[in-house]
NURO-75479 format. One line per 10 residues: number of its first residue (from 1); for each residue x, y, z of N, C-alpha, C, O. Coordinates in Angstrom, 1 decimal. Example, Ala and Ser with C-alpha at 12.3 -4.5 7.8 and 13.67 -1.06 7.14 Angstrom:
2
1 = 13.2,-5.7,7.8,12.3,-4.5,7.8,13.2,-3.3,7.8,14.2,-3.3,8.5  12.8,-2.2,7.1,13.7,-1.1,7.1,12.9,0.0,7.9,13.4,1.1,8.0 .
***
This chain:
235
1 = 127.0,39.3,203.6,125.8,39.7,204.4,124.6,39.4,203.5,124.5,39.9,202.4  123.6,38.7,204.1,122.4,38.4,203.3,121.6,39.6,203.1,121.1,39.8,202.0  121.4,40.4,204.1,120.6,41.7,204.0,121.4,42.8,204.7,121.8,42.7,205.8  121.6,43.9,203.9,122.3,45.0,204.4,121.5,46.3,204.1,121.4,46.7,203.0  120.9,46.8,205.2,120.1,48.1,205.1,120.9,49.2,205.7,121.3,49.1,206.9  121.2,50.2,204.9,122.0,51.4,205.4,121.3,52.7,205.3,121.0,53.2,204.2  121.0,53.2,206.5,120.3,54.6,206.6,119.1,54.7,205.6,119.0,55.7,204.9  118.3,53.7,205.7,117.1,53.7,204.8,116.0,54.7,205.2,115.7,54.7,206.4  115.6,55.5,204.3,114.4,56.4,204.5,113.4,56.2,203.4,113.8,56.2,202.2  112.2,56.0,203.7,111.1,55.9,202.7,110.1,56.9,203.0,109.5,57.0,204.1 .
11 = 109.8,57.8,202.1,108.8,58.9,202.2,107.7,58.7,201.2,108.0,58.6,200.0  106.5,58.6,201.7,105.3,58.5,200.7,105.0,59.8,200.0,105.5,60.9,200.5  104.3,59.7,198.9,104.0,61.0,198.2,103.3,62.0,199.0,103.4,63.2,198.7  102.6,61.6,200.1,101.9,62.6,200.9,102.8,63.2,202.0,102.4,63.9,202.9  104.2,62.9,201.8,105.2,63.4,202.7,105.3,62.6,204.0,106.1,63.0,204.9  104.5,61.6,204.2,104.6,60.7,205.4,106.0,60.0,205.4,106.3,59.3,204.4  106.7,60.1,206.4,108.0,59.3,206.5,107.7,58.0,207.1,107.6,57.8,208.4  107.6,56.9,206.3,107.3,55.6,206.7,108.4,54.9,207.4,108.3,54.1,208.3  109.6,55.1,206.8,110.9,54.5,207.4,111.9,55.6,207.5,112.1,56.4,206.6  112.5,55.7,208.7,113.4,56.8,209.0,114.8,56.4,209.4,115.0,56.0,210.6 .
21 = 115.7,56.6,208.5,117.1,56.3,208.8,117.4,55.0,209.5,118.0,54.9,210.5  116.8,53.9,208.9,116.9,52.6,209.4,118.1,51.8,208.9,118.3,51.8,207.7  118.9,51.2,209.8,120.0,50.5,209.4,120.0,49.1,210.1,119.7,49.0,211.2  120.4,48.1,209.3,120.3,46.7,209.8,121.2,45.8,209.0,121.2,45.9,207.8  121.9,44.9,209.6,122.6,43.9,208.9,122.2,42.5,209.4,122.1,42.2,210.6  121.8,41.6,208.4,121.3,40.3,208.7,122.2,39.3,208.0,122.4,39.3,206.8  122.8,38.4,208.8,123.6,37.3,208.2,122.8,36.1,207.8,121.6,36.0,208.2  123.4,35.3,206.9,122.7,34.2,206.4,122.3,33.2,207.5,123.1,32.9,208.4  121.0,32.8,207.5,120.5,31.9,208.5,119.9,32.5,209.7,119.3,31.8,210.5  120.1,33.8,209.9,119.5,34.5,211.1,118.0,34.7,210.9,117.5,34.7,209.8 .
31 = 117.3,34.7,212.1,115.9,34.9,212.1,115.6,36.1,213.1,115.9,36.0,214.2  114.9,37.1,212.6,114.5,38.3,213.4,113.0,38.4,213.5,112.3,38.3,212.5  112.6,38.7,214.7,111.2,39.1,214.9,111.1,40.6,214.8,111.9,41.3,215.4  110.2,41.2,214.0,110.0,42.6,213.8,108.7,43.1,214.5,107.7,42.6,214.1  108.8,43.9,215.5,107.6,44.4,216.2,107.6,45.9,216.2,108.6,46.6,216.1  106.4,46.4,216.4,106.1,47.8,216.6,104.6,48.0,216.5,103.9,47.2,216.0  104.2,49.2,217.0,102.8,49.5,217.0,102.3,49.7,215.6,103.1,49.8,214.7  101.0,49.7,215.4,100.5,50.0,214.1,101.0,51.3,213.5,101.0,52.3,214.2  101.5,51.3,212.3,102.0,52.5,211.7,103.5,52.7,212.0,104.1,53.8,211.7  104.2,51.7,212.7,105.6,51.9,213.0,106.5,51.8,211.8,107.6,52.3,211.8 .
41 = 106.0,51.2,210.7,106.8,51.1,209.5,107.3,49.7,209.1,108.1,49.6,208.2  106.7,48.7,209.8,107.2,47.3,209.5,106.9,46.9,208.1,107.8,46.4,207.4  105.7,47.0,207.7,105.3,46.6,206.3,106.1,47.5,205.3,106.5,46.9,204.3  106.2,48.8,205.5,106.9,49.6,204.6,108.3,49.2,204.4,108.9,49.3,203.3  108.9,48.8,205.5,110.3,48.4,205.5,110.5,47.2,204.6,111.4,47.1,203.7  109.6,46.2,204.7,109.7,45.0,203.9,109.3,45.2,202.4,109.9,44.6,201.5  108.4,46.1,202.2,108.1,46.5,200.8,109.3,47.2,200.1,109.5,47.0,198.9  110.0,48.0,200.9,111.2,48.6,200.4,112.3,47.6,200.0,113.0,47.7,199.0  112.4,46.6,200.9,113.4,45.5,200.7,113.1,44.8,199.3,114.0,44.4,198.6  111.8,44.6,199.1,111.4,43.9,197.8,111.4,44.9,196.6,111.2,44.4,195.5 .
51 = 111.7,46.1,196.8,111.7,47.1,195.7,110.3,47.5,195.3,110.1,48.1,194.2  109.3,47.2,196.1,107.9,47.6,195.8,107.7,49.1,196.2,107.0,49.8,195.4  108.3,49.5,197.3,108.3,50.9,197.6,109.6,51.6,197.2,110.7,51.0,197.5  109.6,52.7,196.6,110.9,53.4,196.2,111.6,53.9,197.5,111.0,54.3,198.4  112.9,53.8,197.4,113.8,54.3,198.4,114.0,55.8,198.3,114.4,56.3,197.2  113.8,56.6,199.3,114.0,58.0,199.3,115.5,58.3,199.6,116.1,59.2,198.9  116.0,57.7,200.6,117.4,57.9,200.9,118.0,56.5,201.4,117.2,55.7,201.9  119.3,56.4,201.4,120.0,55.2,201.9,120.1,54.1,200.8,119.9,54.3,199.6  120.4,52.9,201.3,120.7,51.8,200.4,120.3,50.5,201.0,120.4,50.3,202.2  119.8,49.6,200.2,119.5,48.2,200.6,120.2,47.2,199.7,120.2,47.4,198.5 .
61 = 120.9,46.3,200.3,121.5,45.2,199.5,121.0,43.8,199.9,120.9,43.6,201.1  120.6,43.0,199.0,120.2,41.7,199.2,121.2,40.7,198.6,121.4,40.8,197.3  121.9,39.9,199.4,122.9,39.1,198.8,123.9,39.9,198.0,124.4,39.4,196.9  124.3,41.1,198.5,125.3,42.0,197.9,124.8,42.6,196.6,125.6,43.2,195.9  123.5,42.5,196.3,122.9,43.2,195.1,122.1,44.4,195.6,121.2,44.2,196.4  122.4,45.5,195.0,121.6,46.7,195.4,120.2,46.7,194.9,119.9,46.4,193.8  119.3,47.0,195.8,117.9,47.1,195.4,117.6,48.4,194.6,117.6,49.5,195.2  117.5,48.2,193.3,117.2,49.3,192.4,116.4,48.7,191.2,116.4,47.5,191.0  115.8,49.6,190.5,114.8,49.2,189.5,115.4,48.2,188.5,114.7,47.2,188.1  116.6,48.4,188.1,117.2,47.6,187.0,117.6,46.2,187.6,117.9,45.3,186.8 .
71 = 117.6,46.0,188.9,118.0,44.7,189.5,116.9,44.0,190.2,117.1,43.0,190.9  115.6,44.5,190.0,114.5,43.9,190.8,114.3,42.4,190.5,113.9,41.7,191.4  114.5,42.0,189.2,114.4,40.6,188.9,115.3,39.8,189.7,115.0,38.7,190.2  116.6,40.2,189.9,117.6,39.5,190.7,117.2,39.5,192.1,117.3,38.5,192.8  116.7,40.6,192.6,116.3,40.7,194.1,115.2,39.8,194.4,115.2,39.1,195.4  114.2,39.7,193.5,113.0,38.9,193.8,113.2,37.4,193.5,112.3,36.6,193.8  114.3,37.1,193.0,114.7,35.7,192.9,115.5,35.2,194.1,115.7,34.1,194.4  115.9,36.2,194.9,116.6,36.0,196.2,115.8,36.2,197.4,116.1,35.7,198.5  114.8,37.1,197.4,114.0,37.4,198.5,112.6,37.3,198.2,112.1,37.6,197.1  111.8,36.8,199.1,110.4,36.6,198.9,109.6,37.1,200.1,109.9,36.9,201.2 .
81 = 108.5,37.8,199.8,107.6,38.4,200.8,106.3,37.6,200.8,105.6,37.5,199.8  105.9,37.1,202.0,104.6,36.5,202.2,103.7,37.6,202.9,103.9,37.9,204.0  102.7,38.0,202.2,101.8,39.1,202.6,100.9,38.6,203.8,100.7,37.5,204.0  100.4,39.6,204.5,99.5,39.4,205.6,98.3,38.6,205.2,97.9,37.7,205.9  97.7,39.0,204.0,96.5,38.3,203.5,96.9,37.4,202.4,97.3,37.9,201.3  96.9,36.1,202.5,97.3,35.2,201.5,96.5,35.3,200.2,97.0,34.9,199.1  95.3,35.9,200.3,94.5,36.1,199.1,95.2,37.0,198.1,94.9,37.1,196.9  96.1,37.9,198.6,96.8,38.8,197.8,97.8,38.0,196.9,98.3,38.6,195.9  98.2,36.8,197.2,99.2,36.0,196.5,98.6,34.8,195.7,99.2,34.2,194.9  97.3,34.5,196.0,96.7,33.3,195.4,95.6,33.8,194.5,94.5,34.2,195.0 .
91 = 95.8,33.7,193.2,94.8,34.3,192.3,94.6,33.4,191.0,93.9,33.8,190.1  95.3,32.3,190.9,95.1,31.4,189.8,94.0,30.4,190.0,93.4,30.3,191.1  93.8,29.6,189.0,92.7,28.6,189.1,92.9,27.5,190.1,92.0,27.0,190.8  94.2,27.1,190.2,94.6,26.0,191.2,95.8,26.5,192.0,96.5,27.4,191.6  96.0,25.8,193.1,97.2,26.1,193.9,98.5,25.8,193.1,99.5,26.5,193.3  98.5,24.7,192.3,99.6,24.4,191.5,100.0,25.6,190.6,101.2,26.0,190.5  99.0,26.2,190.0,99.3,27.3,189.1,99.8,28.5,189.9,100.6,29.3,189.4  99.3,28.7,191.1,99.8,29.8,191.9,101.2,29.6,192.2,102.0,30.6,192.1  101.6,28.4,192.5,103.0,28.1,192.9,103.9,28.1,191.7,105.1,28.5,191.8  103.4,27.7,190.5,104.2,27.7,189.3,104.3,29.1,188.7,105.1,29.3,187.8 .
101 = 103.5,30.1,189.1,103.4,31.4,188.5,104.8,32.0,188.4,105.2,32.6,187.4  105.5,32.1,189.6,106.8,32.7,189.6,107.8,32.1,188.7,108.4,32.8,187.9  108.1,30.8,188.8,109.0,30.2,187.9,108.7,30.4,186.4,109.6,30.6,185.6  107.4,30.3,186.1,107.0,30.5,184.7,107.3,31.9,184.3,107.7,32.2,183.2  107.0,32.9,185.2,107.2,34.3,184.9,108.7,34.6,184.6,109.0,35.5,183.9  109.5,33.8,185.2,111.0,34.0,185.1,111.5,33.2,183.9,112.7,33.1,183.7  110.6,32.6,183.1,111.0,31.9,181.9,111.6,30.5,182.1,112.3,30.0,181.2  111.4,29.9,183.2,111.9,28.5,183.4,111.0,27.5,182.6,109.9,27.8,182.3  111.6,26.4,182.2,110.9,25.4,181.4,109.8,24.8,182.3,109.8,24.9,183.5  108.8,24.2,181.6,107.7,23.6,182.3,108.2,22.5,183.2,107.6,22.2,184.3 .
111 = 109.2,21.8,182.7,109.8,20.7,183.5,110.4,21.2,184.8,110.1,20.7,185.9  111.2,22.3,184.7,111.8,22.9,185.9,110.7,23.5,186.8,110.8,23.4,188.0  109.8,24.1,186.2,108.7,24.7,187.0,107.9,23.7,187.8,107.7,23.9,189.0  107.6,22.6,187.2,106.9,21.5,187.9,107.7,21.0,189.0,107.3,20.7,190.1  109.0,20.8,188.7,110.0,20.3,189.8,110.0,21.2,191.0,109.9,20.8,192.1  110.1,22.5,190.7,110.1,23.5,191.8,108.8,23.5,192.6,108.8,23.6,193.8  107.7,23.5,191.8,106.4,23.5,192.5,106.2,22.3,193.4,105.7,22.4,194.5  106.5,21.1,192.8,106.3,19.9,193.6,107.2,19.9,194.8,106.9,19.4,195.9  108.5,20.4,194.7,109.4,20.5,195.9,108.8,21.4,196.9,108.9,21.0,198.1  108.3,22.5,196.5,107.7,23.4,197.5,106.5,22.8,198.2,106.3,22.9,199.4 .
121 = 105.6,22.2,197.4,104.4,21.5,198.0,104.8,20.4,199.0,104.2,20.3,200.0  105.8,19.7,198.6,106.3,18.6,199.4,106.9,19.1,200.7,106.7,18.6,201.8  107.7,20.2,200.6,108.4,20.7,201.8,107.4,21.2,202.8,107.6,21.1,204.0  106.3,21.7,202.4,105.2,22.2,203.3,104.2,21.1,203.6,103.2,21.4,204.4  104.3,20.0,203.0,103.3,18.9,203.3,101.9,19.2,202.7,100.9,18.8,203.4  101.8,19.8,201.6,100.5,20.2,201.1,100.3,19.7,199.6,99.7,20.4,198.8  101.0,18.6,199.3,100.8,18.1,197.9,99.4,17.8,197.5,99.0,17.8,196.4  98.6,17.5,198.5,97.2,17.1,198.3,96.4,18.3,197.9,95.2,18.2,197.5  96.9,19.5,198.0,96.2,20.8,197.7,96.5,21.3,196.3,95.8,22.2,195.9  97.4,20.6,195.6,97.9,21.2,194.3,96.8,21.5,193.3,96.9,22.4,192.5 .
131 = 95.7,20.6,193.2,94.7,20.8,192.2,93.5,21.5,192.8,92.5,21.7,192.1  93.6,22.0,194.0,92.5,22.7,194.6,92.5,24.2,194.3,93.5,24.7,193.9  91.4,24.8,194.5,91.3,26.3,194.3,91.5,26.9,195.7,91.0,26.4,196.7  92.1,28.1,195.7,92.3,28.8,197.0,91.0,29.1,197.7,90.9,29.3,198.9  89.9,29.3,196.8,88.6,29.6,197.3,88.0,28.5,198.2,87.1,28.7,199.0  88.6,27.3,198.1,88.1,26.1,198.9,89.0,25.8,200.1,88.7,24.7,200.7  90.0,26.6,200.3,90.9,26.2,201.4,90.6,27.0,202.7,90.0,28.1,202.7  91.1,26.4,203.8,91.1,27.1,205.1,92.1,28.2,205.1,93.0,28.2,204.2  92.1,29.1,206.1,93.1,30.1,206.2,94.5,29.6,206.4,95.4,30.1,205.8  94.6,28.5,207.2,95.9,27.9,207.4,96.4,27.3,206.1,97.6,27.4,205.8 .
141 = 95.6,26.6,205.3,96.0,26.0,204.1,96.4,27.1,203.1,97.4,26.9,202.4  95.7,28.2,203.1,96.0,29.3,202.2,97.4,29.9,202.5,98.2,30.3,201.7  97.6,30.0,203.8,98.9,30.5,204.3,100.1,29.7,203.8,101.1,30.2,203.3  99.9,28.4,203.9,101.0,27.4,203.5,101.1,27.5,202.0,102.2,27.4,201.5  100.0,27.6,201.2,100.1,27.7,199.8,100.8,29.0,199.4,101.6,29.0,198.4  100.6,30.1,200.1,101.3,31.4,199.8,102.8,31.2,200.0,103.6,31.8,199.3  103.1,30.6,201.1,104.6,30.3,201.4,105.2,29.5,200.3,106.3,29.7,199.8  104.4,28.4,199.9,105.0,27.6,198.8,105.2,28.3,197.5,106.1,28.1,196.8  104.3,29.3,197.2,104.4,30.1,196.0,105.7,30.9,196.1,106.4,31.1,195.0  106.1,31.3,197.2,107.4,32.0,197.4,108.6,31.1,197.3,109.6,31.4,196.7 .
151 = 108.5,29.9,198.0,109.6,28.9,198.0,109.9,28.4,196.6,111.0,28.0,196.4  108.9,28.4,195.7,109.2,27.9,194.4,110.2,28.7,193.6,110.8,28.3,192.6  110.5,29.9,194.1,111.5,30.8,193.5,112.9,30.5,194.1,113.9,31.1,193.7  112.9,29.7,195.1,114.2,29.3,195.8,114.9,30.5,196.3,116.1,30.7,196.0  114.2,31.3,197.1,114.8,32.5,197.7,115.8,32.1,198.9,115.7,31.0,199.4  116.7,33.0,199.2,117.5,32.9,200.4,117.0,33.6,201.6,117.3,33.3,202.7  116.2,34.7,201.3,115.6,35.5,202.4,114.1,35.5,202.3,113.5,35.7,201.2  113.5,35.2,203.4,112.0,35.2,203.5,111.5,36.4,204.4,112.1,36.5,205.5  110.6,37.1,204.0,110.0,38.2,204.8,108.5,37.8,205.0,107.7,37.6,204.1  108.1,37.8,206.3,106.7,37.5,206.6,106.0,38.7,207.2,106.6,39.3,208.2 .
161 = 104.8,39.0,206.7,104.1,40.1,207.3,102.8,39.6,208.0,101.9,39.1,207.4  102.9,39.6,209.4,101.8,39.1,210.2,101.3,37.7,209.8,100.2,37.5,209.5  102.2,36.7,209.9,101.9,35.4,209.4,100.8,34.6,210.2,100.3,33.7,209.7  100.6,35.0,211.4,99.6,34.3,212.2,98.2,34.9,212.0,97.2,34.4,212.6  98.0,36.0,211.2,96.7,36.6,211.0,95.8,35.6,210.4,96.1,34.9,209.5  94.6,35.5,210.9,93.5,34.7,210.4,93.7,33.2,210.8,92.8,32.4,210.5  94.7,32.8,211.5,95.0,31.4,211.8,94.3,30.9,213.1,94.3,31.7,214.1  93.8,29.7,213.1,93.4,29.1,214.4,94.6,28.5,215.1,95.7,28.6,214.6  94.4,28.0,216.3,95.5,27.5,217.1,96.2,26.4,216.5,97.5,26.3,216.6  95.5,25.5,215.8,96.2,24.4,215.2,97.1,24.8,214.0,98.2,24.4,213.9 .
171 = 96.6,25.7,213.2,97.3,26.2,212.1,98.5,27.1,212.6,99.6,27.0,212.0  98.3,27.8,213.7,99.4,28.6,214.3,100.5,27.7,214.8,101.7,27.9,214.5  100.2,26.6,215.4,101.2,25.6,215.9,102.0,25.0,214.7,103.2,24.8,214.8  101.2,24.7,213.7,101.8,24.1,212.5,102.8,25.1,211.9,103.9,24.7,211.4  102.4,26.4,211.8,103.3,27.4,211.3,104.6,27.5,212.1,105.7,27.7,211.5  104.5,27.5,213.4,105.7,27.6,214.3,106.6,26.4,214.0,107.8,26.6,213.8  106.1,25.2,213.9,106.9,24.1,213.6,107.6,24.2,212.2,108.8,23.9,212.0  106.8,24.7,211.2,107.3,24.9,209.9,108.5,25.9,209.9,109.5,25.6,209.3  108.3,27.1,210.5,109.3,28.1,210.4,110.6,27.7,211.1,111.7,28.0,210.7  110.4,26.9,212.2,111.6,26.5,213.0,112.4,25.5,212.2,113.6,25.3,212.5 .
181 = 111.8,24.8,211.3,112.5,23.8,210.4,113.0,24.4,209.1,113.7,23.7,208.4  112.7,25.6,208.9,113.2,26.3,207.6,114.6,26.8,207.8,114.9,27.5,208.8  115.5,26.5,206.9,116.9,26.9,207.0,117.1,28.3,206.5,118.2,28.8,206.5  116.1,29.0,206.0,116.2,30.3,205.4,116.5,31.4,206.3,116.2,31.3,207.5  117.1,32.5,205.8,117.1,33.8,206.6,115.7,34.4,206.6,115.1,34.4,205.6  115.3,34.8,207.8,113.9,35.2,208.0,113.8,36.5,208.8,114.5,36.7,209.7  112.9,37.4,208.3,112.4,38.5,209.1,110.9,38.4,209.2,110.2,38.4,208.2  110.4,38.4,210.4,109.0,38.0,210.6,108.3,39.2,211.4,108.6,39.4,212.6  107.5,39.9,210.7,106.8,41.0,211.4,105.5,40.5,212.0,104.7,39.9,211.3  105.3,40.8,213.3,104.0,40.3,213.9,103.8,41.1,215.2,104.7,41.6,215.9 .
191 = 102.5,41.1,215.5,102.1,41.6,216.8,102.0,40.5,217.9,101.8,40.8,219.1  102.1,39.3,217.4,102.0,38.1,218.3,103.4,37.8,218.9,104.2,37.1,218.3  103.6,38.4,220.0,105.0,38.3,220.7,105.3,36.8,221.1,106.4,36.4,221.0  104.3,36.1,221.6,104.5,34.7,222.0,104.9,33.9,220.8,105.8,33.0,220.9  104.3,34.1,219.6,104.7,33.5,218.4,106.1,33.8,218.0,106.9,32.9,217.7  106.4,35.1,218.0,107.8,35.5,217.6,108.9,35.0,218.6,110.0,34.6,218.1  108.5,34.9,219.8,109.5,34.3,220.8,109.8,32.8,220.4,110.9,32.3,220.7  108.8,32.1,219.8,109.0,30.7,219.4,109.8,30.6,218.2,110.5,29.6,218.0  109.7,31.6,217.3,110.3,31.4,215.9,111.5,32.3,215.6,112.2,32.1,214.6  111.9,33.1,216.6,113.1,34.0,216.3,113.8,34.3,217.6,113.2,34.6,218.6 .
201 = 115.1,34.1,217.5,116.0,34.4,218.7,116.2,35.9,218.9,116.4,36.3,220.0  116.2,36.6,217.8,116.5,38.0,217.9,115.3,38.8,217.5,114.4,38.4,216.8  115.3,40.1,218.0,114.1,40.9,217.8,114.5,42.4,217.4,115.6,42.8,217.8  113.7,43.0,216.6,113.8,44.4,216.3,112.6,45.1,216.7,111.5,44.7,216.4  112.7,46.3,217.3,111.6,47.1,217.7,111.6,48.4,216.9,112.6,49.1,216.9  110.5,48.6,216.2,110.4,49.9,215.4,109.5,50.9,216.0,108.5,50.5,216.7  109.8,52.1,215.9,109.0,53.2,216.4,109.1,54.4,215.5,110.2,54.9,215.2  107.9,54.8,215.0,107.9,56.0,214.0,108.9,55.8,212.9,109.5,56.8,212.5  109.0,54.6,212.4,109.8,54.3,211.2,111.2,54.1,211.5,112.0,53.7,210.6  111.7,54.2,212.7,113.1,54.1,213.0,113.3,52.8,213.8,112.4,52.2,214.4 .
211 = 114.5,52.3,213.8,114.9,51.2,214.6,115.1,51.7,216.1,116.0,52.4,216.3  114.2,51.2,217.0,114.2,51.7,218.3,115.1,50.9,219.3,115.7,51.4,220.2  115.1,49.6,219.0,115.9,48.7,219.8,116.1,47.4,219.1,115.3,46.9,218.2  117.3,46.7,219.4,117.6,45.4,218.8,118.3,44.6,219.9,119.1,45.1,220.6  117.9,43.3,219.9,118.5,42.4,220.9,117.9,41.0,220.9,117.1,40.7,220.0  118.2,40.3,221.9,117.5,39.0,222.1,116.1,39.1,222.4,115.6,39.9,223.2  115.2,38.3,221.7,113.8,38.4,221.8,113.4,38.2,223.2,112.5,38.8,223.7  114.0,37.2,223.9,113.6,36.9,225.3,113.9,38.0,226.2,113.2,38.1,227.3  114.8,38.9,225.9,115.0,40.1,226.7,114.2,41.3,226.4,113.5,41.9,227.2  114.1,41.6,225.1,113.3,42.7,224.7,111.8,42.6,225.0,111.2,43.6,225.4 .
221 = 111.3,41.4,224.7,109.8,41.2,224.9,109.4,41.3,226.4,108.2,41.4,226.6  110.3,41.2,227.3,110.0,41.2,228.7,110.5,42.5,229.4,110.4,42.7,230.6  111.0,43.5,228.6,111.4,44.7,229.1,110.2,45.7,229.1,109.8,46.3,228.0  109.6,45.9,230.2,108.3,46.6,230.3,108.5,48.0,229.8,107.6,48.5,229.1  109.5,48.7,230.3,109.6,50.1,229.9,109.9,50.3,228.4,109.3,51.1,227.7  110.8,49.4,227.9,111.1,49.5,226.5,109.9,49.2,225.6,109.6,50.0,224.6  109.1,48.2,225.9,107.9,47.9,225.2,106.9,49.0,225.3,106.2,49.3,224.3  106.7,49.5,226.5,105.7,50.6,226.6,106.1,51.8,225.8,105.2,52.5,225.3  107.4,52.1,225.8,107.9,53.2,225.0,107.6,53.1,223.5,107.5,54.1,222.8  107.4,51.8,223.1,107.1,51.5,221.7,105.6,51.4,221.5,105.1,51.1,220.4 .
231 = 104.8,51.6,222.6,103.4,51.4,222.5,102.9,50.0,222.5,101.8,49.7,221.9  103.7,49.1,223.1,103.4,47.7,223.1,103.3,47.2,224.5,103.8,47.9,225.5  102.8,46.0,224.7,102.7,45.4,226.0,103.8,44.2,226.1,104.1,43.6,225.1  104.3,44.0,227.3,105.2,42.9,227.5,104.5,41.6,227.4,103.2,41.6,227.6  105.2,40.5,227.2,104.5,39.2,227.2,104.0,38.9,228.6,103.5,37.8,228.9 .
***
């Protein structure tokens, strides 16, 4: 099992229960759309998978490795999170340095680092951006650069938090094409249901931190009562 979440609960220091008894199994190559109203727990769930938020109860395994402090290096070489705002991931002088940051931080040789960076740039079709600064890029270009920075770590599991945020229609269409061509296991959190219907066959609905419903995206997103119960609108 690529991702195994068992009875996960995440409680913030102020006692807010962000994730509540959440369980999910994701097989290799599967793609899930994750939806829920603001505050439903989508981002908190993904931060917990990455080991950024501490687990209050339950267990998470990525590629059969338990998410715990002593194994975070292993987890983050297998799972990558693309944040809602790409500026949170792009902070070096050039895009190449942003993409090379992860491999360098893991102690890979400069030769292997360059190989990985160039492969990620090539996969996303943005080799022409490698010497550019993120400050000079469009939102769509920054989104692709942030994805490349994650791909350079050669993860098996990709987590996306609102990937269409800030994108124009052309960049959005490009992202749909890109995600559909990616062989990785993916969980994609978004309020953009039409986008999710294009890039994920399965869907997860969260409400108040809990898994409210799971099933085929084409069925869940058109279920008026179910979506309204989650505080969402049908497509």
